[in-house]
C-alpha positions in Angstrom: -23.4 -2.2 17.0 -21.7 -4.6 14.5 -18.0 -4.0 14.0 -17.5 -2.5 10.6 -14.7 -3.2 8.2 -12.6 -0.7 6.2 -11.8 -0.7 2.5 -8.9 0.4 0.4 -8.4 0.3 -3.4 -5.0 -0.9 -4.4 -3.3 0.9 -7.3 0.1 1.6 -8.9 0.3 4.7 -11.1 1.0 2.3 -14.0 -0.4 -0.2 -16.4 -0.5 -3.1 -14.0 -1.3 -3.6 -10.3 -1.0 -7.1 -8.7 -2.5 -8.5 -11.8 0.0 -8.6 -14.7 -2.8 -9.5 -17.0 -4.7 -6.3 -16.2 -3.3 -4.1 -19.0 -4.0 -6.9 -21.6 -7.6 -7.3 -20.5 -10.0 -6.0 -23.2 -12.0 -4.3 -20.5 -9.1 -2.3 -19.1 -8.5 1.4 -19.7 -4.7 1.7 -20.5 -4.6 5.5 -20.4 -2.6 5.4 -17.2 -0.5 8.5 -18.1 -3.6 10.8 -18.0 -5.3 12.5 -15.1 -8.7 11.3 -16.2 -7.7 7.7 -15.6 -7.1 8.4 -11.9 -10.0 10.8 -11.5 -12.3 8.0 -12.7 -10.9 5.5 -10.2 -11.1 8.1 -7.4 -14.7 8.9 -8.1 -15.7 5.3 -8.3 -14.1 4.5 -4.9 -15.5 7.5 -3.3 -19.0 6.6 -4.5 -18.4 3.2 -2.8 -17.4 5.0 0.5 -13.9 3.5 0.4 -11.6 4.7 3.1 -8.7 5.3 0.7 -7.0 4.5 -2.6 -3.5 3.1 -2.1 -0.6 3.7 -4.5 2.4 1.3 -4.3 5.6 2.4 -6.0 9.1 1.4 -7.1 11.9 3.8 -8.1 13.3 1.8 -10.9 12.3 -0.2 -14.0 12.9 -3.9 -13.3 16.3 -5.2 -14.3 16.8 -8.2 -12.0 15.5 -11.1 -14.0 18.4 -12.0 -16.3 19.9 -8.7 -15.5 18.2 -7.1 -18.5 15.4 -4.6 -18.9 14.3 -5.8 -22.4 11.8 -8.5 -21.3 10.1 -6.4 -18.6 9.6 -3.6 -21.1 8.3 -6.0 -23.8 5.9 -7.7 -21.4 4.8 -4.6 -19.5 5.5 -5.9 -16.0 5.3 -4.0 -12.7 7.1 -0.7 -12.5 8.3 -0.6 -16.1 6.4 2.7 -16.5 5.1 4.4 -13.3 4.1 8.0 -12.5 5.1 9.7 -9.3 2.2 8.9 -6.9 2.5 12.1 -4.9 1.4 14.1 -8.0 -1.3 11.5 -8.8 -2.5 11.9 -5.2 -2.9 15.7 -5.6 -4.8 15.2 -8.8 -7.2 12.7 -7.2 -7.6 15.0 -4.1 -8.8 17.8 -6.4 -11.8 15.9 -7.7 -12.8 14.1 -4.5 -13.9 15.4 -1.1 -13.8 12.3 1.2 -11.6 9.6 -0.3 -8.2 9.2 1.4 -5.1 8.9 -0.7 -2.2 6.7 0.5 1.1 7.0 -1.4 4.4 5.1 -1.1 7.6 7.0 -0.5 11.0 5.5 0.4 12.8 6.1 3.7 16.0 5.0 1.9 16.1 7.4 -1.0 14.5 10.5 0.3 15.5 12.9 3.2 13.1 13.3 6.1 12.8 17.1 5.5 11.9 16.6 1.9 9.4 13.9 2.6 7.8 15.7 5.6 7.3 18.8 3.4 5.7 16.8 0.6 3.2 15.1 2.9 2.3 18.2 4.9 1.6 20.0 1.7 -0.5 17.1 0.4 -2.4 16.9 3.6 -3.3 20.6 3.2 -4.3 20.2 -0.4 -6.5 17.2 0.3 -7.9 18.8 3.6 -6.5 15.9 5.7 -6.8 12.8 3.5 -3.3 11.6 3.0 -1.4 8.5 4.2 2.3 7.6 3.9 3.1 4.0 3.0 6.6 3.6 4.5 9.0 1.5 2.5 12.8 0.9 2.6 12.9 0.0 -1.2 13.8 -3.3 -2.7 16.4 -3.4 -5.4 19.9 -2.7 -6.7 18.4 -0.8 -9.6 16.8 1.7 -7.2 20.1 2.2 -5.5 21.8 2.8 -8.8 19.2 5.3 -9.9 20.1 7.3 -6.9 23.8 7.2 -7.4 24.7 4.3 -5.1 26.6 1.2 -6.2 24.7 -1.2 -3.9 21.4 -1.3 -2.1 21.6 -1.2 1.7 21.4 -4.3 3.7 17.9 -5.3 4.9 18.6 -4.9 8.6 20.4 -1.6 8.2 17.6 -0.2 6.0 15.1 -0.7 8.8 17.5 0.6 11.5 17.9 3.8 9.3 14.2 4.0 8.7 13.5 4.1 12.4 15.4 7.4 12.7 13.9 8.6 9.4 10.3 8.3 10.8 11.2 9.9 14.1 12.8 12.8 12.3 9.8 13.3 10.0 7.4 13.2 13.0 9.5 15.8 14.8 9.3 18.0 11.7 5.5 17.6 11.4 5.2 18.5 15.1 7.4 21.7 14.7 4.3 23.8 14.2 1.5 23.9 16.9 -2.0 23.7 15.5 -2.7 27.4 16.3 0.7 28.7 15.2 -0.6 30.3 12.0 -2.3 33.5 13.2 -3.0 35.5 10.0 -4.1 38.6 11.9 -4.4 41.4 9.3 -5.1 44.1 11.9 -2.0 43.5 14.0 0.1 42.2 11.1 1.0 39.0 12.9 1.3 36.2 10.4 2.5 33.4 12.7 3.3 33.1 16.4 7.0 32.3 16.7 6.5 30.9 20.2 4.4 28.1 18.7 6.9 27.1 16.1 10.1 25.2 17.1 13.4 24.2 15.5 13.9 20.5 15.5 17.7 20.4 15.7 17.8 16.7 15.0 21.4 15.4 14.9 21.2 11.6 14.8 23.2 8.7 13.6 21.9 8.9 10.0 20.1 12.2 9.6 20.5 15.9 10.5 17.7 18.5 10.1 17.5 21.9 11.8 13.8 22.6 11.1 11.3 23.9 11.6 9.3 22.7 8.6 8.3 25.6 6.5 4.8 24.2 6.0 2.1 25.1 8.7 0.6 22.3 10.7 -1.7 20.2 8.4 -5.3 19.1 9.1 -4.3 15.7 10.4 -1.1 16.8 12.1 0.7 14.2 10.1 -0.3 11.6 7.5 -1.7 8.3 8.5 1.3 5.9 8.6 1.0 2.6 6.6 3.5 -0.2 6.3 3.7 -3.7 4.9 6.3 -5.5 7.1 6.6 -9.2 6.4 10.0 -10.2 7.7 10.6 -10.4 11.4 12.3 -7.0 11.4 9.6 -5.6 9.1 6.9 -6.8 11.4 8.5 -5.1 14.4 8.8 -1.9 12.4 5.2 -2.1 11.3 4.0 -2.9 14.8 6.0 0.1 16.2 5.0 2.8 13.7 2.1 1.8 11.4 -1.5 2.7 11.9 -2.6 0.6 9.0 -0.7 -2.4 7.6 -1.0 -3.9 4.1 -0.6 -7.7 4.1 -0.4 -10.4 1.4 -1.0 -14.0 2.3 -3.1 -16.5 0.1 -4.2 -18.7 3.0 -6.6 -18.1 5.9 -4.2 -19.7 8.4 -1.4 -17.4 7.2 -3.6 -14.3 7.5 -4.8 -15.2 11.0 -1.3 -15.9 12.2 -0.1 -12.5 10.8 -3.0 -10.7 12.4 -2.4 -12.2 15.8 1.4 -11.6 15.5 1.1 -8.0 14.6 -1.4 -7.2 17.3 0.8 -8.9 19.9 3.9 -7.0 18.8 2.0 -3.7 18.9 0.9 -4.4 22.4 4.5 -5.3 23.4 5.5 -1.9 22.1 3.0 -0.2 24.4 0.4 0.5 21.7 -3.3 -0.1 21.6 -3.7 -3.0 19.1 -7.0 -1.5 18.0 -5.1 1.4 16.6 -3.1 -0.8 14.3 -5.5 -1.8 11.4 -4.6 -4.8 9.2 -5.6 -4.9 5.5 -5.0 -8.2 3.6 -5.6 -7.9 -0.1 -7.6 -9.9 -2.6 -8.8 -9.7 -6.2 -12.5 -10.1 -6.7 -14.3 -11.7 -9.8 -18.0 -10.9 -9.6 -20.7 -12.2 -11.8 -24.5 -12.4 -12.0 -24.0 -16.1 -11.4 -21.1 -18.1 -9.9 -20.5 -19.6 -13.3 -20.1 -16.2 -15.0 -17.7 -15.2 -12.2 -15.7 -18.3 -12.8 -15.5 -17.6 -16.5 -14.2 -14.1 -15.7 -11.6 -15.5 -13.4 -10.4 -18.2 -15.9 -10.2 -15.6 -18.8 -8.1 -13.3 -16.6 -5.8 -16.0 -15.3 -5.1 -17.4 -18.7 -3.8 -14.0 -19.8 -1.2 -14.1 -17.0 2.3 -14.9 -18.3 4.7 -16.9 -16.1 7.8 -15.0 -17.2 6.1 -11.7 -16.2 5.4 -13.2 -12.8 9.0 -14.3 -12.3 10.3 -10.9 -13.4 8.3 -9.3 -10.7 9.1 -12.0 -8.1 12.8 -11.2 -8.9 12.2 -7.5 -8.3 10.3 -8.1 -5.1 12.9 -10.5 -3.7 15.9 -8.8 -5.3 16.9 -12.2 -6.6 17.4 -13.4 -10.2 15.1 -16.4 -10.8 16.1 -16.7 -14.5 19.0 -18.9 -13.3 16.7 -21.8 -12.3 14.9 -24.6 -14.2 11.3 -23.4 -14.8 10.0 -26.9 -14.5 11.8 -27.9 -11.3 10.6 -27.4 -7.7 11.2 -24.0 -6.1 14.5 -23.9 -4.4 15.1 -22.5 -0.9 17.3 -19.4 -1.4 18.2 -16.4 0.7 16.8 -13.2 -0.9 17.8 -9.6 0.0 14.4 -8.1 -0.9 11.0 -9.0 0.6 11.8 -12.3 2.3 8.2 -12.7 3.5 6.8 -12.9 0.0 9.2 -15.5 -1.1 8.7 -17.6 2.1 4.9 -17.5 1.4 5.4 -18.5 -2.2 7.7 -21.4 -1.3 5.4 -22.6 1.5 2.5 -22.9 -0.9 4.8 -24.4 -3.7 5.9 -27.1 -1.3 2.3 -27.8 -0.2 0.9 -28.0 -3.7 4.0 -29.4 -5.5 4.3 -26.4 -7.7 7.2 -25.8 -10.1 8.9 -22.4 -10.6 6.8 -22.0 -13.8 3.6 -22.5 -11.8 4.8 -19.9 -9.3 5.5 -17.5 -12.1 2.0 -18.0 -13.5 0.5 -17.6 -10.0 2.5 -14.5 -9.3 1.5 -12.9 -12.6 -2.2 -13.6 -11.8 -2.0 -11.5 -8.6 1.3 -11.6 -6.6 0.0 -14.3 -4.3 -3.3 -12.6 -3.6 -6.3 -14.8 -3.0 -9.1 -14.5 -5.6 -12.7 -14.1 -4.3 -15.0 -15.4 -6.9 -18.8 -15.6 -7.2 -21.9 -13.5 -7.1 -21.9 -10.3 -5.1 -23.4 -12.3 -2.2 -20.8 -15.0 -2.4 -17.9 -12.5 -2.5 -19.4 -10.7 0.5 -19.6 -14.1 2.2 -15.9 -14.6 1.7 -15.1 -11.1 3.0 -17.3 -11.6 6.0 -15.8 -15.0 6.8 -12.3 -13.6 6.7 -13.3 -10.5 8.8 -15.2 -12.4 11.5 -12.5 -15.1 11.7 -10.0 -12.5 13.0 -7.9 -12.2 9.8 -8.5 -8.5 9.1 -9.7 -5.0 10.2 -10.3 -4.1 6.6 -9.3 -5.2 3.0 -7.3 -4.0 0.1 -9.3 -4.6 -3.1 -7.0 -5.1 -6.1 -8.3 -4.9 -9.7 -8.1 -7.6 -12.4 -9.1 -4.9 -14.8 -9.3 -1.2 -14.3 -11.7 0.4 -13.6 -14.1 -2.5 -14.2 -13.3 -4.4 -11.1 -13.8 -1.4 -8.9 -17.1 -0.5 -10.7 -18.4 -4.1 -10.1 -17.3 -4.1 -6.5 -18.9 -0.8 -5.7 -22.1 -1.5 -7.6 -22.7 -5.0 -6.3 -20.5 -6.0 -3.3 -20.5 -2.8 -1.3 -24.4 -2.7 -1.1 -24.3 -6.3 0.1 -21.8 -5.5 2.8 -23.9 -2.4 3.8 -27.0 -4.6 4.1 -25.2 -6.8 6.5 -24.1 -3.9 8.6 -20.5 -4.6 7.8 -19.6 -1.4 6.0 -20.6 2.3 6.2 -23.4 3.8 4.2 -22.0 7.3 4.6 -18.7 8.9 5.6 -18.8 10.0 9.2 -16.0 12.6 9.1 -13.8 14.5 6.7 -10.2 13.2 7.2 -8.7 9.9 6.6 -8.1 9.5 10.4 -11.9 10.1 10.8 -12.6 7.3 8.3 -10.3 4.8 10.0 -11.3 5.7 13.5 -7.8 6.7 14.4 -7.0 9.1 17.2 -5.7 12.6 16.4 -1.9 13.0 16.7 -2.4 15.2 19.7 -3.9 12.3 21.6 -1.0 10.0 20.9 2.2 9.5 22.9 4.9 11.8 21.5 8.0 10.2 19.9 
């Protein structure tokens, strides 16, 4: 049987996603503060048999570029207005029955008990369709929103996150699957012998436990990560079951894929249990010419300053201090080093200025754009998949929900005809969709 790929739909509970032109596009719905907006996206993706919808998140409005919030607000850049994705996930879960919902929560600005309780509850409410995208947060603004003067050092954040994940898993495991008895005749609600205190007393966290939420359908959420630095890649290879990746070049995607699989193997994991999802933005037309026109229209809407505002957030580095029309300098950043390294690598290769990088970043945060008819877009997906760059893909929208509608109506059937994608869901939980083992089959932490 032909190996099949997986699909996730990328979202932020906001007016933009990777595309900073999305909210300005005349075809976009901008009612991102309403439940109907997310219900519509969820239903479209479930109709297309997507594995999950993925919600990225930041915990602060951007204030890194020029150290001012005015321009981000005026231009409507990433994270200027963002709903809490855990509440959006519950809302989507209520109107879908198969689609997984992956949400971002920070291991820096939450406590393991609080987070474990949120995800166990969501896993119950969605009947086993939740994933946790583990981040350590990016910016000084996020630190200041949570009462800290400074954001934690990159290496320290990941060291702390290691213990955070271990503690959360201990809490999710504090109830056995059959601990909830609910025997009305005997009056036994739960079996105390199948529920354990955690008594975690580590370097960074303390938690007595047990969790006061019964064992959820998946046992614990699917774990997602997006490590790009060397430390981040190690963290992803150690913990993640799905990894979200951004690289605009085939050679970069192949190198990342091979590197993560190798690291996972070195940690004693089965590399097949670590699924890698590079992202792209599709532009689909009845003809290639129409698709190119859609791409050009979208890309022209992208504003270079908006892109540099978000690049400043992602790297936690103020790019307003540099000449827009000069080459991109080599600087050390405290945020996502991997994204900046990728941007600078391509800038050097193509002789791009900082303004060019800002325009490119606003068009899709370094994502490749797959352009053409449904068949041509499917060709590009198949080529990347069979070349060993991916186990699945994250589809990001140039306009919402139009991009998802086009992809589901035209590209998904083409992938199905080629035997590359499911025609029906084969299970009920997100672990089922992704072909991941149950937590009981995995080595305990």
